N, C-alpha and C positions, 0 to 999 in steps of 0.2 A: 504494500499499500504505500501511496505517496501523498503527503500532505502539500496543500498548495495554498499560498497566502491569497487573500481576497484581491481581486484585480489583476492577478498574474496571468490568467488565462484569456486568450483572445480568440474570437470565433470569426471565421469568414467562410466563403463558399467551399474552401478546400478542407475545412474541418476545424479542429480546435488546436491551438499551438501554445505550448508553454516555452517562452524564450529562455535561452541560457540553461538548457537542460543538461548540458554536458558536465563532466566531472570537473572539480575545481582544478584550474590551471591547464586545462585542456581546450581552451578556446570556446567558442559559441556553438551551440547546437540547438536543435529544436525537437521537441516531443509532440507528436501529432497523433490525435485521436480521431478516427473516422467511423461514424456510425453507418452501417449497412442496413437500411430498413427492410430489405428483402430477406436477409438471413437473421435479422434482429440480433446483430452482433457488433462489437466495437473492436476496431483493430488499433493498436498502438505501434508507432514507428518513430524511432530516434534516428535523426539525421545530423551527421557532423560533416558538412560538405567541404570539399577541397582541403582536407587536413591530412597531414601524415604525422603520426605521433603526437597528435593534439595541437599542431600549429600549422599555419599556412607555409609552404616552402617559398620563401622570399625569392631565391634565386630562380626557381621554376616559374613564378609568376613574372619575373623581370623578362625571362626568356619568352614567355607568352606575349608579353606586351611588344617585344621586339618582332615576333612572328606576325602579330596583328598588323603593325606598321608595314612590314614587308609585303603582306598580302594586299594591303590597301594601296601601296605605291604601285603594285603590279596591275591592280584594276584602274588606277588613275591613268597609268601609261597606256593600257588598252583602250580606255574610253577618251584618251587625248584631253584629259582635264588639266587646265592650266593653273587655275587657282586652288592649289592643293590645301591651303590652310582653311578656306571656306569649306571645302568638300569634307575635311576631317571634322570640323565642327558641326556640319550638318549631319554627318553619320553618328556622331556622338549624341547629338540631340534626338535623332531618330531612334537609336538604341534606347536611350533613357525613356522615351515615351512607350516603346514596345514593352519594355520590362515592367514599367509601372502599370500598363494596360493588362498584361498577362498574368502578373504574379504580386502586384502591389510592392514591386521593388525588392522581392524576396528570392535571391538566388537559391535558396535552400527549400523552396516551396516543394512539398512532397505531392505525390500522386493522390488523387481523390478516389471517389467511389463511382459505382455505376459505369464501370468500363473506361473511365478516364485514367490513362497510364502516363500522361505527360508530367513533367516535373522540371524543376529548375526555373531560373529568372524568365526564360523565353518559353517555358511550357512546351518542351519537345519531348518526344518519347526516346527511349534508349536506341530503338530502331532507327528513328530519324537521326540521332547523333552519329550512328555508324555510317549512314549515307552521306551525312555532312562531312564527317572526317575523310572519307573516301574521295569526296569531290575537292577537298582542300589538298589531299595527297596528289590528286590529278594535276591541280594547279601548280603545286610545288615542283612536281616532275617536269612540267613544261617549262618552268622558270629555269629548270637546270639543264634544258635542252633534251630532255628525254621525251620525244614526241613519237606517237605511234597513232596515226589517224584511224586505223582500223580496229585498234583494240586499246581502250583507255586502261583497261585492267593490267595490261602489259606495261604501260607506263608506271602505273602505280606499283606494281610488283618490283620493277627495275629500281625505282626510287627508294623503296622500303629496304631494298637490299644494299644499295650503294649510298643513298643520300643520308644525310644527318637529320634523321627524323625524331622530333621531340617524343620522349617516351610516352607522355600522356596521350598524344595524338594516335600513335601506334596502339596503345592499349584501347582507346576508343574504337578505333577502326576494327580490331579483333573482337570487340564485345567484351573486353576484359575490365574496362572502366565505365561506369554508369555516369549519367548526366550529373547526379547529385555528388559525385566525387570529383568534379571539376571545379575550378575557380571561376569567379565572375568573368575574368578576362578570357578564359578558355571557352566559357559559354558564349561569349561574344564572338569568338573566332569561329565556332562552329556555325553561328547564326550568320554572320557576314560571308564566310567561306562558302556556305551553302547557297547563299543568295546571289553571289557574284561569279560563280563557276563559269569559266570560259567554255563555250561550246566547240 
């Protein structure tokens, strides 16, 4: 049994959330309770996203920010965008509004009930994350000159074997890392990389 102080629980359409449910010294987490009216049951789920050993890996997130910048520059070049600063600010604002609309700015938003399997700030499923990561790998492969017009899968395979693939991206692509185990920046990379994939 867990005692909860008055006012500590928050309810939204995703369920009931107890902020800071993680162990002391292990960073933020959330405990979500979801009522399934069909089965008349309550499910509890603790989420401690994008954490390893209870803390965000700062160097990994810095590398993610660098990857995001690199992917954006590739898109700007492809679309022949000259005013890069305005483009960056516009993308940042767009991302902000999407996350606010989809999850109330909660990158640790858990899955709901009644078949909703989406999670994270952008409310995407783990399967969609795999697709997004593969599209990003396709783009990175082409940026490295690994082009195969007939088989993008071959491009991606070659890049994963020879390229310097971020470990988190590799794990998402293989289905080993879930959306809730990625950082806010990594979720943004999945969202933008999926949206801007070159055909």
